DOPADO-612652 format. One record per residue (C-alpha): residue number from 0; residue in one letter; x, y, z. Coordinates in steps of 0.05 Angstrom, whole numbers, plus 5000, padded with zeros to 4 digits. Layout:
// residues N
site num=NUM	residu=A	c1=X	c2=Y	c3=Z
...
END
This chain:
// residues 81
site num=0	residu=M	c1=4834	c2=6299	c3=9862
site num=1	residu=K	c1=4819	c2=6247	c3=9809
site num=2	residu=S	c1=4798	c2=6270	c3=9739
site num=3	residu=V	c1=4727	c2=6254	c3=9717
site num=4	residu=Y	c1=4752	c2=6249	c3=9645
site num=5	residu=A	c1=4773	c2=6177	c3=9630
site num=6	residu=G	c1=4803	c2=6188	c3=9561
site num=7	residu=P	c1=4877	c2=6193	c3=9544
site num=8	residu=E	c1=4915	c2=6253	c3=9570
site num=9	residu=R	c1=4912	c2=6303	c3=9513
site num=10	residu=R	c1=4968	c2=6346	c3=9539
site num=11	residu=S	c1=5018	c2=6290	c3=9528
site num=12	residu=R	c1=5007	c2=6290	c3=9453
site num=13	residu=T	c1=5054	c2=6327	c3=9407
site num=14	residu=V	c1=5012	c2=6372	c3=9363
site num=15	residu=P	c1=5048	c2=6408	c3=9306
site num=16	residu=V	c1=5047	c2=6483	c3=9308
site num=17	residu=A	c1=5015	c2=6519	c3=9249
site num=18	residu=V	c1=5066	c2=6536	c3=9196
site num=19	residu=E	c1=5068	c2=6602	c3=9160
site num=20	residu=R	c1=5044	c2=6584	c3=9090
site num=21	residu=R	c1=5062	c2=6651	c3=9060
site num=22	residu=E	c1=5136	c2=6663	c3=9047
site num=23	residu=H	c1=5161	c2=6733	c3=9056
site num=24	residu=D	c1=5165	c2=6744	c3=8982
site num=25	residu=H	c1=5143	c2=6816	c3=8972
site num=26	residu=T	c1=5136	c2=6810	c3=8897
site num=27	residu=R	c1=5078	c2=6762	c3=8909
site num=28	residu=L	c1=5044	c2=6814	c3=8953
site num=29	residu=I	c1=5053	c2=6868	c3=8901
site num=30	residu=S	c1=5025	c2=6823	c3=8847
site num=31	residu=Q	c1=4963	c2=6816	c3=8890
site num=32	residu=F	c1=4953	c2=6891	c3=8884
site num=33	residu=N	c1=4963	c2=6888	c3=8808
site num=34	residu=C	c1=4908	c2=6837	c3=8799
site num=35	residu=L	c1=4858	c2=6894	c3=8808
site num=36	residu=D	c1=4876	c2=6922	c3=8739
site num=37	residu=I	c1=4911	c2=6980	c3=8772
site num=38	residu=V	c1=4978	c2=7000	c3=8743
site num=39	residu=Y	c1=5025	c2=7029	c3=8794
site num=40	residu=T	c1=5083	c2=7076	c3=8780
site num=41	residu=P	c1=5152	c2=7053	c3=8800
site num=42	residu=E	c1=5149	c2=7101	c3=8860
site num=43	residu=E	c1=5083	c2=7071	c3=8883
site num=44	residu=E	c1=5110	c2=7000	c3=8877
site num=45	residu=E	c1=5172	c2=7020	c3=8916
site num=46	residu=F	c1=5128	c2=7048	c3=8971
site num=47	residu=L	c1=5082	c2=6987	c3=8972
site num=48	residu=K	c1=5143	c2=6941	c3=8978
site num=49	residu=A	c1=5173	c2=6984	c3=9033
site num=50	residu=M	c1=5107	c2=6982	c3=9072
site num=51	residu=E	c1=5101	c2=6907	c3=9065
site num=52	residu=T	c1=5173	c2=6899	c3=9088
site num=53	residu=Y	c1=5159	c2=6944	c3=9148
site num=54	residu=K	c1=5096	c2=6906	c3=9166
site num=55	residu=A	c1=5131	c2=6838	c3=9161
site num=56	residu=R	c1=5193	c2=6861	c3=9199
site num=57	residu=Y	c1=5156	c2=6893	c3=9258
site num=58	residu=R	c1=5094	c2=6847	c3=9255
site num=59	residu=R	c1=5048	c2=6907	c3=9246
site num=60	residu=P	c1=4989	c2=6888	c3=9202
site num=61	residu=F	c1=4961	c2=6958	c3=9208
site num=62	residu=P	c1=5016	c2=7010	c3=9215
site num=63	residu=T	c1=4998	c2=7079	c3=9240
site num=64	residu=W	c1=5004	c2=7141	c3=9196
site num=65	residu=R	c1=5066	c2=7161	c3=9236
site num=66	residu=E	c1=5098	c2=7094	c3=9217
site num=67	residu=A	c1=5078	c2=7104	c3=9144
site num=68	residu=L	c1=5110	c2=7172	c3=9145
site num=69	residu=A	c1=5174	c2=7142	c3=9174
site num=70	residu=V	c1=5175	c2=7091	c3=9117
site num=71	residu=L	c1=5167	c2=7148	c3=9067
site num=72	residu=K	c1=5224	c2=7186	c3=9099
site num=73	residu=S	c1=5268	c2=7124	c3=9098
site num=74	residu=L	c1=5257	c2=7122	c3=9023
site num=75	residu=G	c1=5284	c2=7193	c3=9019
site num=76	residu=Y	c1=5220	c2=7233	c3=9010
site num=77	residu=E	c1=5217	c2=7303	c3=9038
site num=78	residu=K	c1=5162	c2=7356	c3=9042
site num=79	residu=K	c1=5174	c2=7411	c3=8991
site num=80	residu=S	c1=5164	c2=7482	c3=9015
END
């Protein structure tokens, strides 16, 4: 069957794939949080960095609460009785 489209074959072109503009520099992500005039404690910054690392590593933009708890436990936090 002959194509009705008379233009050049578009599938034969080489189109560059979109490049990730954002480097995986977690300090940049944390500084975005600090621009809101909120001062985080060192523990909070550690948790934010750990969550951003987890999200980037496993490509999970919205981790579940179970995953957040796993990140907390990986940082050494335990529930006190």
